[in-house]
C-alpha angles and dihedrals in degrees: 000000000000119000113226131185123201129183121190131177123193125185122184089209088064092053100239111155096356138054110254129190104188095189098064136035128226108265110254097236115139093230094054092046091049091049091053098043092047088077092065121084098199141033142181134190117240107229099213112182122222110298130180100205135025106289134187108238126195124209121195120229097174095121095043123096110225125196093186134014093232118124139172118206109198123197099215094199098047095034091227136120118244133216114255141190120216124193132182131188106191125190118183142171090203116150113246111253136192123202130202136171114238114246095356130100091214119137104249100175090093088073093063103032095100092241117114090194091073124065147173114239123211121206117237115222118235100242109017144036119289118247129197139163120213114205117205118189134182132184091240135025117287122205106219132185100176149347133227125205115203112204131203114255118281092021124129122230117258110268094235143359137200124193123206133176122207106226123175092345100311134089117248120197108235096171120020116226106290137172111261111241096171143000094267122071122190128196140165114299109269136172123218142133094226129045130185123202112191114199133190119195136180097189131051105286129215120176116194100180141004113208120190122210096224120182113245095008134111119049116179111204099180137003119163143165124210134193138158112263124202124216115270092010126124123213136201123199119212120195146153096064120187093210141023115287127204113218129181115203137170127253113307127234118228094275094171093073112107096210126101094008119162106212114205128207117256116270125207111251121229136197114277105243089203095055115128118187115240110273107170096179094044095229095131094255116108114242093242090061100030117114088202107036098179101031120068110243112149092176092058090212112184107174097178093041094229093137091253116105116241091243092066097030124099108219097178095042094230094132094256120109116239092245090059099031117105089199108039097180102034124061114248112151093176092055091214112188108174098179095042095233093130090249113110117241090242092066100023103109095166120055116227094200105093094217090058095039090054105034093184093058097084091052091049089050093051091047091051091049090050091050091051090052092051092050092049090049091050093050091049093049092049092051091052092051092053092052090053 
């Protein structure tokens, strides 16, 4: 195995990973704070001892698994978010890996570059589920126990996955095709130089990172978060967000300096009770399990079982989604609706305009108008005769 050493530094005041406006702070309203913190799955309270002056404190995160390096440091007394500085020194004996996409000239290195801001995007076919095979190769055998797929925000999980290992020239099924219930898939420990992950997906798919659970690899030597603490203030750290979060903080102190640092003992993290899974279309179904991520469809109806909800499917292939199509089953790109009844002319077999629904009505109207004119003429003529 090859020994690798990584060092990363992340400061919120520099804007990496989160949007930062250093000139203005996030208003301290409870509703805004709750909306921001609801994106984070975990939290922990910073146990700052009694201090007399503002002090930079450092909290270790070495034993904590982090999906994203996005944090929110909340000053509980002031009701404001604080700038922070995150550093990581990472030593690993992880086996070098290359990844490719079978039959596609798509750049796949973005899925193993350690940066969740880059991704590989997979095209979704018009009328069926997407299918792809990811090929992972290493110069020597890797012993794997699982695999984690990190997705871009507002992206649904693949509908199913199958894991194979190529051993002595033939493919061995390690995990039979299964429905994906989460981003991490575990399977019996197996050693191989080449691995194949077959994915099916019914929504546009973007994978930011592939992380392999390799036996004997991954040793984190140091991972810390710093912020400036004020006397008599309590702080809560939110982390492990499932989507991007926009924070506004005040001007940051120089948190990278290694002098006068108060290092705190590690604190056990807990689930954030205010966490709400990302649901971009507000239909009550989390994005990762939604068969129409951007179109509200609480019933998740999928008549043709292609993994794409009927609301965002296009049955008649006219380029207009069902939820917007005024003729779902008959092609009509121009969406012409002469009578304005929200049913396209192509499939509108009953006219809503009364004059077209009852063709005789205009003639009856004209006949009635003529009769009225005759009566009026007769009355006028009779009046003139009496005067004479």
